[in-house]
Backbone as CSV, one residue per row, in Angstrom:
resi,resn,N_x,N_y,N_z,CA_x,CA_y,CA_z,C_x,C_y,C_z
1,MET,12.367,5.066,-5.057,13.655,5.120,-4.403,14.215,3.717,-4.307
2,SER,15.485,3.627,-4.527,16.099,2.322,-4.373,16.862,2.276,-3.057
3,VAL,17.042,1.085,-2.582,17.792,0.893,-1.341,19.224,1.382,-1.528
4,ARG,19.730,1.293,-2.766,21.120,1.726,-3.000,21.301,3.203,-2.680
5,HIS,20.320,4.045,-3.017,20.420,5.468,-2.712,20.357,5.700,-1.205
6,ALA,19.500,4.952,-0.531,19.411,5.072,0.925,20.727,4.668,1.583
7,VAL,21.316,3.577,1.112,22.598,3.118,1.666,23.674,4.180,1.454
8,LEU,23.719,4.735,0.255,24.710,5.794,-0.008,24.485,6.997,0.912
9,GLY,23.225,7.392,1.079,22.920,8.527,1.944,23.308,8.275,3.389
10,LEU,23.071,7.065,3.855,23.433,6.730,5.229,24.953,6.667,5.398
11,LEU,25.653,6.224,4.360,27.119,6.224,4.420,27.675,7.632,4.296
12,ALA,26.936,8.548,3.655,27.371,9.949,3.594,27.320,10.572,4.982
13,GLN,26.412,10.061,5.823,26.336,10.545,7.209,27.595,10.124,7.960
14,HIS,27.923,8.830,7.897,29.190,8.305,8.434,29.348,6.848,8.016
15,SER,30.555,6.361,8.086,30.868,4.983,7.689,30.138,4.007,8.607
16,ARG,29.732,2.870,8.040,28.974,1.881,8.811,29.206,0.480,8.243
17,HIS,28.838,-0.506,9.026,28.807,-1.874,8.503,27.363,-2.229,8.177
18,GLY,27.163,-3.367,7.534,25.857,-3.749,7.015,24.741,-3.756,8.039
19,TYR,25.001,-4.313,9.213,23.955,-4.386,10.232,23.539,-2.977,10.667
20,GLU,24.519,-2.081,10.823,24.198,-0.692,11.201,23.389,0.003,10.103
21,LEU,23.730,-0.277,8.840,22.985,0.313,7.725,21.528,-0.136,7.747
22,ARG,21.314,-1.412,7.968,19.942,-1.926,8.018,19.170,-1.292,9.165
23,ALA,19.789,-1.204,10.343,19.120,-0.607,11.505,18.813,0.870,11.252
24,ALA,19.754,1.599,10.642,19.539,3.018,10.345,18.424,3.185,9.317
25,PHE,18.393,2.316,8.296,17.333,2.370,7.287,15.971,2.137,7.939
26,GLN,15.879,1.096,8.768,14.614,0.786,9.436,14.166,1.942,10.322
27,ALA,15.109,2.601,10.987,14.754,3.741,11.845,14.196,4.895,11.016
28,ILE,14.807,5.166,9.875,14.373,6.291,9.042,12.989,6.054,8.452
29,VAL,12.701,4.831,8.001,11.418,4.566,7.353,10.296,4.280,8.340
30,GLY,10.613,4.257,9.629,9.569,4.059,10.635,9.361,2.620,11.052
31,GLY,10.342,1.778,10.802,10.259,0.391,11.247,9.962,-0.579,10.121
32,GLU,10.092,-1.853,10.445,9.897,-2.920,9.457,8.476,-2.955,8.914
33,GLU,7.501,-2.540,9.732,6.120,-2.579,9.248,5.881,-1.571,8.129
34,MET,6.734,-0.563,8.022,6.597,0.439,6.965,7.342,0.008,5.701
35,TRP,8.566,-0.503,5.874,9.372,-0.927,4.727,10.444,-1.866,5.249
36,GLU,10.257,-3.131,5.020,11.224,-4.107,5.505,12.313,-4.315,4.469
37,VAL,13.534,-4.254,4.937,14.663,-4.575,4.066,15.436,-5.698,4.765
38,LYS,15.711,-6.736,4.019,16.400,-7.907,4.574,17.906,-7.638,4.659
39,PRO,18.582,-8.240,5.637,20.035,-8.079,5.721,20.738,-8.460,4.413
40,ALA,20.278,-9.533,3.774,20.899,-9.961,2.519,20.809,-8.869,1.455
41,GLN,19.708,-8.122,1.442,19.557,-7.042,0.461,20.572,-5.927,0.724
42,ILE,20.817,-5.635,1.984,21.815,-4.616,2.333,23.192,-5.068,1.855
43,TYR,23.550,-6.313,2.154,24.889,-6.799,1.783,25.050,-6.929,0.269
44,THR,23.997,-7.342,-0.419,24.043,-7.398,-1.886,24.211,-5.997,-2.455
45,THR,23.468,-5.045,-1.889,23.570,-3.650,-2.338,24.974,-3.110,-2.097
46,LEU,25.550,-3.387,-0.941,26.920,-2.947,-0.648,27.911,-3.538,-1.647
47,ALA,27.738,-4.805,-1.973,28.649,-5.452,-2.934,28.547,-4.783,-4.307
48,ARG,27.329,-4.476,-4.746,27.155,-3.808,-6.050,27.705,-2.389,-6.027
49,LEU,27.470,-1.676,-4.930,27.996,-0.312,-4.818,29.526,-0.327,-4.821
50,ALA,30.118,-1.316,-4.150,31.581,-1.445,-4.140,32.089,-1.785,-5.538
51,ARG,31.404,-2.683,-6.219,31.772,-3.046,-7.587,31.746,-1.829,-8.508
52,ASP,30.764,-0.949,-8.300,30.607,0.245,-9.136,31.474,1.420,-8.680
53,GLY,32.247,1.211,-7.612,33.148,2.259,-7.133,32.454,3.367,-6.357
54,LEU,31.245,3.111,-5.872,30.498,4.138,-5.147,30.713,4.062,-3.641
55,VAL,31.125,2.904,-3.154,31.531,2.735,-1.757,32.818,1.902,-1.750
56,ALA,33.504,1.974,-0.626,34.734,1.180,-0.493,34.849,0.675,0.935
57,PRO,35.356,-0.551,1.091,35.594,-1.027,2.457,36.633,-0.131,3.113
58,GLN,36.388,0.253,4.340,37.276,1.186,5.031,38.082,0.488,6.115
59,ALA,37.437,-0.415,6.832,38.104,-1.087,7.939,37.349,-2.373,8.233
60,VAL,37.906,-3.151,9.131,37.241,-4.350,9.614,37.161,-4.230,11.123
61,GLU,35.960,-4.389,11.635,35.738,-4.298,13.081,35.495,-5.708,13.583
62,GLN,36.114,-6.034,14.694,35.897,-7.364,15.257,35.689,-7.217,16.748
63,ASP,34.473,-7.548,17.175,34.183,-7.608,18.607,34.229,-9.070,18.994
64,ALA,33.306,-9.472,19.804,33.246,-10.874,20.200,32.714,-11.749,19.067
65,GLY,31.962,-11.148,18.144,31.337,-11.914,17.066,32.182,-11.936,15.810
66,PRO,31.542,-12.161,14.672,32.264,-12.224,13.396,32.763,-10.840,12.959
67,GLU,33.686,-10.864,12.006,34.221,-9.609,11.465,33.117,-8.808,10.801
68,LYS,33.217,-7.489,10.945,32.267,-6.587,10.302,33.051,-5.616,9.441
69,ARG,32.784,-5.685,8.132,33.454,-4.761,7.218,32.743,-3.424,7.258
70,ILE,33.498,-2.376,7.513,32.958,-1.017,7.568,33.126,-0.413,6.173
71,PHE,32.060,0.185,5.650,32.085,0.796,4.329,31.992,2.310,4.435
72,ALA,32.618,2.977,3.471,32.567,4.437,3.372,32.156,4.806,1.949
73,ILE,31.500,5.935,1.819,31.115,6.420,0.496,32.343,7.022,-0.182
74,THR,32.473,6.826,-1.471,33.593,7.373,-2.243,33.171,8.717,-2.857
75,PRO,34.122,9.480,-3.401,33.739,10.707,-4.120,32.760,10.426,-5.269
76,ALA,32.945,9.321,-5.976,32.004,8.954,-7.042,30.622,8.661,-6.459
77,GLY,30.593,8.064,-5.281,29.326,7.788,-4.603,28.617,9.072,-4.197
78,ARG,29.383,10.062,-3.720,28.788,11.364,-3.371,28.219,12.049,-4.614
79,LYS,28.937,11.959,-5.721,28.464,12.553,-6.966,27.165,11.871,-7.420
80,PHE,27.144,10.549,-7.355,25.955,9.771,-7.722,24.770,10.153,-6.835
81,LEU,25.013,10.307,-5.545,23.971,10.677,-4.594,23.454,12.089,-4.877
82,ARG,24.358,13.025,-5.179,23.936,14.393,-5.521,23.072,14.410,-6.785
83,GLN,23.413,13.573,-7.758,22.610,13.489,-8.991,21.200,12.977,-8.672
84,TRP,21.107,12.039,-7.766,19.809,11.513,-7.348,18.981,12.613,-6.678
85,PHE,19.634,13.390,-5.816,18.924,14.479,-5.136,18.467,15.552,-6.119
86,ALA,19.171,15.728,-7.209,18.854,16.773,-8.191,17.700,16.392,-9.120
87,CYS,17.251,15.142,-9.065,16.177,14.671,-9.958,14.869,14.508,-9.186
88,GLY,13.763,14.594,-9.902,12.464,14.289,-9.317,12.350,12.795,-9.068
89,SER,11.433,12.439,-8.205,11.206,11.027,-7.887,9.894,10.580,-8.483
90,GLY,9.946,9.584,-9.339,8.752,9.076,-9.987,8.095,7.977,-9.185
91,HIS,6.917,7.640,-9.603,6.181,6.522,-9.007,5.545,5.764,-10.153
92,ALA,5.639,4.485,-10.125,5.144,3.659,-11.228,3.636,3.469,-11.118
93,HIS,2.872,4.560,-11.260,1.421,4.471,-11.160,0.831,3.606,-12.271
94,GLN,1.472,3.561,-13.435,0.927,2.780,-14.537,1.162,1.290,-14.362
95,ARG,2.037,0.904,-13.485,2.303,-0.514,-13.237,1.569,-0.934,-11.980
96,ASP,0.268,-0.954,-12.080,-0.573,-1.210,-10.927,-1.126,-2.627,-11.001
97,GLU,-0.853,-3.416,-9.995,-1.275,-4.820,-10.013,-2.792,-4.954,-10.062
98,PHE,-3.501,-4.118,-9.299,-4.954,-4.242,-9.309,-5.530,-3.914,-10.687
99,PHE,-4.999,-2.908,-11.354,-5.482,-2.562,-12.691,-5.332,-3.758,-13.634
100,ILE,-4.173,-4.415,-13.569,-3.937,-5.594,-14.411,-4.942,-6.689,-14.055
101,LYS,-5.176,-6.897,-12.768,-6.133,-7.910,-12.330,-7.528,-7.615,-12.896
102,LEU,-7.929,-6.348,-12.839,-9.234,-5.952,-13.364,-9.325,-6.175,-14.874
103,MET,-8.286,-5.789,-15.591,-8.291,-5.959,-17.052,-8.305,-7.444,-17.437
104,ILE,-7.566,-8.262,-16.715,-7.551,-9.702,-16.994,-8.927,-10.301,-16.694
105,ALA,-9.587,-9.804,-15.651,-10.940,-10.274,-15.352,-11.882,-9.941,-16.499
106,LEU,-11.742,-8.743,-17.066,-12.586,-8.342,-18.185,-12.301,-9.191,-19.431
107,VAL,-11.033,-9.448,-19.693,-10.639,-10.204,-20.882,-11.003,-11.678,-20.750
108,SER,-10.747,-12.248,-19.578,-10.913,-13.696,-19.417,-12.335,-14.110,-19.074
109,GLY,-13.073,-13.233,-18.414,-14.421,-13.596,-17.980,-14.435,-14.556,-16.802
110,ILE,-13.306,-14.815,-16.194,-13.229,-15.780,-15.090,-13.707,-15.171,-13.766
111,ALA,-13.486,-13.875,-13.581,-13.861,-13.227,-12.320,-14.832,-12.083,-12.608
112,ASP,-15.703,-11.811,-11.640,-16.646,-10.711,-11.749,-15.920,-9.406,-11.417
113,PRO,-15.820,-8.467,-12.373,-15.099,-7.228,-12.118,-15.694,-6.414,-10.975
114,TYR,-17.008,-6.461,-10.796,-17.631,-5.738,-9.681,-17.220,-6.335,-8.338
115,GLN,-17.095,-7.667,-8.309,-16.641,-8.322,-7.083,-15.176,-7.964,-6.802
116,LEU,-14.357,-7.889,-7.857,-12.962,-7.472,-7.675,-12.890,-6.075,-7.079
117,LEU,-13.702,-5.166,-7.593,-13.725,-3.793,-7.060,-14.147,-3.794,-5.597
118,HIS,-15.141,-4.593,-5.281,-15.616,-4.690,-3.899,-14.518,-5.239,-2.972
119,THR,-13.873,-6.299,-3.414,-12.792,-6.904,-2.628,-11.644,-5.917,-2.427
120,GLN,-11.272,-5.220,-3.494,-10.173,-4.248,-3.400,-10.541,-3.098,-2.470
121,ARG,-11.787,-2.638,-2.555,-12.241,-1.548,-1.684,-12.138,-1.960,-0.215
122,ASN,-12.596,-3.189,0.100,-12.489,-3.685,1.479,-11.039,-3.744,1.941
123,TYR,-10.181,-4.240,1.053,-8.751,-4.331,1.381,-8.173,-2.944,1.664
124,LEU,-8.496,-1.975,0.819,-7.962,-0.625,1.003,-8.486,0.013,2.284
125,TYR,-9.749,-0.236,2.624,-10.287,0.298,3.887,-9.585,-0.325,5.094
126,GLN,-9.248,-1.603,5.004,-8.486,-2.234,6.092,-7.110,-1.589,6.221
127,GLN,-6.448,-1.361,5.069,-5.142,-0.700,5.090,-5.256,0.705,5.659
128,LEU,-6.282,1.426,5.246,-6.509,2.787,5.721,-6.721,2.809,7.230
129,HIS,-7.502,1.860,7.728,-7.732,1.774,9.175,-6.422,1.512,9.923
130,ALA,-5.629,0.582,9.403,-4.355,0.258,10.058,-3.427,1.477,10.089
131,LEU,-3.353,2.210,8.973,-2.467,3.379,8.921,-2.957,4.515,9.804
132,THR,-4.253,4.747,9.821,-4.761,5.831,10.672,-4.607,5.478,12.151
133,THR,-4.693,4.202,12.480,-4.439,3.766,13.863,-2.976,4.003,14.230
134,GLN,-2.070,3.631,13.317,-0.636,3.883,13.561,-0.378,5.371,13.748
135,ARG,-0.986,6.169,12.888,-0.779,7.614,12.949,-1.303,8.177,14.261
136,ALA,-2.440,7.687,14.724,-3.024,8.179,15.971,-2.128,7.872,17.172
137,HIS,-1.369,6.795,17.080,-0.492,6.409,18.193,0.915,6.998,18.084
138,ALA,1.218,7.659,16.993,2.558,8.249,16.822,2.652,9.538,17.634
139,ASP,3.803,9.746,18.225,4.054,10.935,19.053,4.606,12.055,18.174
140,PRO,3.827,13.141,17.989,4.280,14.217,17.099,5.541,14.945,17.597
141,ARG,5.885,14.789,18.854,7.100,15.441,19.374,8.359,14.654,19.036
142,ARG,8.201,13.350,18.765,9.365,12.517,18.474,9.298,11.813,17.136
143,GLU,8.102,11.684,16.547,7.936,10.873,15.346,7.275,11.643,14.209
144,LEU,7.616,12.910,14.068,6.992,13.713,13.030,7.296,13.174,11.629
145,ALA,8.516,12.707,11.397,8.860,12.147,10.084,7.982,10.938,9.770
146,LYS,7.762,10.079,10.754,6.903,8.909,10.560,5.469,9.355,10.276
147,ILE,4.998,10.377,10.972,3.644,10.896,10.754,3.495,11.416,9.323
148,LEU,4.512,12.122,8.833,4.462,12.625,7.463,4.371,11.486,6.456
149,LEU,5.129,10.426,6.671,5.080,9.261,5.779,3.710,8.584,5.853
150,LEU,3.160,8.458,7.068,1.837,7.858,7.213,0.776,8.720,6.539
151,ASP,0.891,10.043,6.671,-0.047,10.947,5.990,-0.019,10.723,4.480
152,LYS,1.178,10.588,3.925,1.305,10.368,2.486,0.642,9.046,2.088
153,ALA,0.902,8.002,2.856,0.323,6.693,2.560,-1.201,6.752,2.649
154,VAL,-1.738,7.456,3.644,-3.196,7.603,3.793,-3.775,8.323,2.580
155,MET,-3.115,9.382,2.145,-3.606,10.133,0.983,-3.608,9.286,-0.284
156,HIS,-2.599,8.439,-0.447,-2.564,7.537,-1.609,-3.728,6.539,-1.550
157,LEU,-3.990,6.004,-0.359,-5.101,5.070,-0.216,-6.436,5.761,-0.511
158,GLU,-6.582,6.982,-0.028,-7.812,7.732,-0.301,-7.975,7.975,-1.804
159,ALA,-6.888,8.283,-2.483,-6.947,8.474,-3.938,-7.316,7.166,-4.633
160,ASP,-6.759,6.050,-4.181,-7.094,4.751,-4.766,-8.576,4.427,-4.557
161,LEU,-9.111,4.768,-3.394,-10.531,4.531,-3.137,-11.416,5.381,-4.051
162,ARG,-11.013,6.624,-4.292,-11.767,7.473,-5.225,-11.711,6.887,-6.635
163,TRP,-10.542,6.381,-7.023,-10.395,5.776,-8.352,-11.305,4.557,-8.485
164,LEU,-11.421,3.752,-7.428,-12.317,2.596,-7.470,-13.765,3.041,-7.700
165,ASP,-14.166,4.116,-7.040,-15.525,4.644,-7.235,-15.745,5.068,-8.685
166,ILE,-14.793,5.785,-9.241,-14.890,6.242,-10.640,-14.933,5.046,-11.586
167,THR,-14.075,4.066,-11.329,-14.012,2.879,-12.182,-15.321,2.100,-12.117
168,GLU,-15.860,1.937,-10.920,-17.116,1.211,-10.788,-18.246,1.921,-11.525
169,ALA,-18.258,3.256,-11.461,-19.293,4.029,-12.143,-19.193,3.903,-13.662
170,ARG,-18.009,3.626,-14.169,-17.801,3.585,-15.624,-17.547,2.173,-16.158
171,LEU,-17.654,1.183,-15.314,-17.299,-0.178,-15.716,-18.176,-0.694,-16.856
172,ASP,-19.455,-0.411,-16.815,-20.321,-0.864,-17.914,-19.897,-0.233,-19.237
173,GLU,-19.490,1.030,-19.176,-18.999,1.725,-20.373,-17.740,1.042,-20.912
174,VAL,-16.831,0.702,-20.001,-15.580,0.034,-20.392,-15.899,-1.312,-21.034
175,ARG,-16.857,-2.040,-20.476,-17.210,-3.368,-20.995,-17.799,-3.310,-22.400
176,GLN,-18.405,-2.169,-22.754,-18.997,-2.031,-24.082,-17.957,-1.700,-25.148
177,GLN,-16.798,-1.260,-24.730,-15.754,-0.915,-25.693,-14.941,-2.160,-26.033
178,PRO,-14.304,-2.139,-27.210,-13.430,-3.278,-27.523,-12.246,-3.301,-26.548
179,LEU,-11.924,-4.488,-26.086,-10.803,-4.618,-25.156,-9.482,-4.504,-25.906
180,PRO,-8.465,-3.962,-25.253,-7.165,-3.832,-25.918,-6.645,-5.194,-26.387
181,ALA,-6.119,-5.208,-27.589,-5.570,-6.442,-28.162,-4.335,-6.075,-28.975
182,PRO,-3.389,-6.993,-29.085,-2.198,-6.697,-29.882,-2.542,-6.618,-31.359
183,GLU,-1.706,-5.897,-32.088,-1.872,-5.827,-33.550,-1.607,-7.201,-34.135
184,SER,-2.409,-7.574,-35.110,-2.134,-8.848,-35.761,-1.090,-8.604,-36.850
185,LYS,-0.116,-9.460,-36.873,0.960,-9.360,-37.870,0.947,-10.618,-38.708
186,PRO,1.219,-10.476,-39.995,1.228,-11.677,-40.856,2.347,-12.624,-40.424
187,ARG,2.067,-13.898,-40.561,3.062,-14.912,-40.207,3.843,-15.315,-41.438
188,GLY,4.970,-15.900,-41.224,5.775,-16.417,-42.318,6.730,-15.375,-42.880
189,ARG,7.320,-15.761,-43.987,8.302,-14.887,-44.623,7.606,-13.784,-45.415
190,PRO,8.267,-12.647,-45.515,7.688,-11.581,-46.330,7.630,-12.027,-47.793
191,ARG,6.628,-11.551,-48.494,6.483,-11.908,-49.918,7.543,-11.179,-50.734
192,ARG,7.993,-11.864,-51.759,8.980,-11.246,-52.671,8.246,-10.330,-53.628
193,ILE,8.904,-9.284,-53.937,8.305,-8.326,-54.883,8.884,-8.502,-56.251
């Protein structure tokens, strides 16, 4: 999910200025500890959405502080948001930083892959403990959405821990296979026929 879709969805609820959008986003995701979005990211996103015709400035509000531009979603923005809702949401499981770290350790020989697995396992258990503690303190009468998000995060961590176990069990097998390498291509100009 991109912040742009969240901003559009929040503007579909009602028009807002940047600070209100950030506060509403933080409330929906369960606070900054779950997903922090910087004010600059909100304002940059609003500028891009306005450039693309998906939102438009509606008014300027001025209290005691600086001017606040209020934005509204446009019909094109509603259409874009509906298209997003009509599609499945992917996750970049193949772009995993730890997997790359493990493969580089195997290729370079600089780090012990078993130690990397051990370190990652400890890190994931710490994350799991923190999330289960948060979940235990969440009030199911008022924070059910947050509990659902924490449940999902816990399940992902549990899956990652199972993957580490499988990888550790097969690491010697992986080490015996040739490591992935790019195709070698001839250098220079092609030969004339």
